[in-house]
N, C-alpha and C positions, 0 to 999 in steps of 0.2 A: 373111215368110220366117223371122223371127227367132222369135216366139212359137209357130209351128206346129211348130218343129224339135224342142221339148222335150216332156217328159211333161205330160200333162194336169195342171194345178193345180201344176206344178213352179215354185217361184219363180225369178224372174230378178233378179238383184241386183247393187249395186255398180256400176252404169253409170259408164262413163268415155269421154268423146268426146275424141279426140285435139285438139291445140290448132289443127290445120289443119281440122277438121271431117270428116275422110276416113275415120277408122277409130273403131269402137265397140266397146269392150272392155267385158265384164260376166261375171258369173260364173252358172252353172247346172249343174244335174244332169241330163245327157243320156245318150242311149244309148251314145254313144262316150266317156263320161267315164272318166278314169283311175282313179277311185275314188269319191269322192263329188262335192262341187261342184268344178268345174273352171272355168278362166278360157277365155272364147271370144272371138271378134272376128269383126265384119262389116265390110265394106268398102262405102264409098258408092259407088253405080254411077248411071248416068243414070237408071235405071229405079227407084231406091230402094236398099235394102241388100241385100247379097249374103246367100246362106244362111250362116249362122254356121259357124265353123271352130274346132275345139278347138286351142288352143296346144299341146297335148301335151307330151311330155317335152323339156327338163328342167324347165319351169315347172310343170306339172300332175304330180301323184303320187297314191298312194293316199288322201292327206290331203285335208283341206279346202283349197282355194285360192279366194280371193276379194278383192274390193275393189281391182280393179287401178288403176293410176294410170300413165299414160304421160308422160314428161318432155316438155318442149316441142320439144326437137330430136328425139324419137322414138328416142333411144338407150337410155334406161332404163325399165324397167317396175318399178314398186313394186306391192307386194301383200302380202295376209296369209295366212299359213298356220297351221293348226291341226291338231294331231294328232287323229285320230279314235279315240275310244275307244268299243268297244262297250258297251252298256249305261250310258252316261253320262247320268245323270239331271238333271245341271245345266241351268239355263236356257240356252238357246241364246244369248241376249244377254250372258250372263256367260261364255261359253267364252272362254277366253284364247288369243290369237293371237300370232304372232311377225311382224315386218314384214320382209319379204324384198326383194331388189333383183336384177334380172337385167340384164345388159348385152347389147345386139344386137352380135354380131360383125360383122366386116367383110363376111362371107359372108351376112349379113341373118338368121342363125339367132340365137336366144335362147340365152345361156349359162346355165350352172348358177346358180341363185339362190343368193345368199349373205345370210345374216341379218344384219341391220344390227347394230352392236355397242351395248353401252351407252354412251351413257346414253339411246339410242332405246329398245331392248328391254331392259325391266326385269323385269316380272312379267307383266302383262296389256295388250297393245296391239292396235289394230285400226284399220281404216279409213284407210290412209294417203292423203295427196294431196300430189303433188309440185307446187309452183307453176311458173308460166312460166319463171322464172329459173333452174330446174334445181338450185337450192340450198336453197330454203326448203321444209321438209317440215311439213305439218300432219297430226296424227294424233290418234286417241283413245286414251286410257289410264286405268287405274285406278291411281292413285298415292297414297301417304301423305299428300301435300300437297294432295290433291285434295276434292272435294266428296262422296266416298263412292260414286261410280258412275263410269261413263266420262266424262272430262272431255277437252276439247280443249287440245293442246298445238302449240307451234311451236318448231322448231329448225332451224338452218343447217348446211349442209355447209361445213366449213372449208377452206382451201387445201391443208392436208396430209392431207386425206382423213377426217379425223375429224369427229364431230358436236357441235355446241355443246350445252350443258344445256338442254334442253327448258323452254321458258316457258309456264307455263298461261295460257291467254287467258280470263281470269277474266270479262271483260266478256260472255262468251258462256255461261260454264259455269253449271249449275244443279245441284240435287240429283238430277236426273233423269239419264238416259243421254244424254249429248251426244256426237254423232258424226256422220259423213256429211256434211262440208263440201263445197261447190261453189264454185269460184271461176272466174269467165270468164277467157278468155285475156288480157284486158287488165289483168288483175290487181285 
């Protein structure tokens, strides 16, 4: 049901399985996309996965939304947004994104996403993953202290709502493009 919903040969990307295993979030460009790639989800049913549903506004916009990551409690959705520029000749892997976060309201609807502040968003960030603790964020970024391309960083949400300074996970970082971390629910 998932792959047959989208344009032939259209990529499905950045999958995120909820920690309880019942929701699958991913990005795709579909007939009902609000702009370009949007975030969709499917629900686990007895017979398999449901047909994908577009998250719609306020998560999706005319820009690119992708790399969804749901917090362990299902209350926050982290994702990356990139302004779409017509005629942009840059390599898609180098497109710079901003890491966003939306909170699920008491009515179950996603609220307007906010851009995470510095020191998370500096210049060029991508592929956020919130860990099961709901406080540890792992993401890819191009930074002056890095290896020259996307490197993987970790930071933590503080009690006052600010984010700690990101620390490069140099045991994983290379001169290549390091991104798309996957961590099991057990951590």
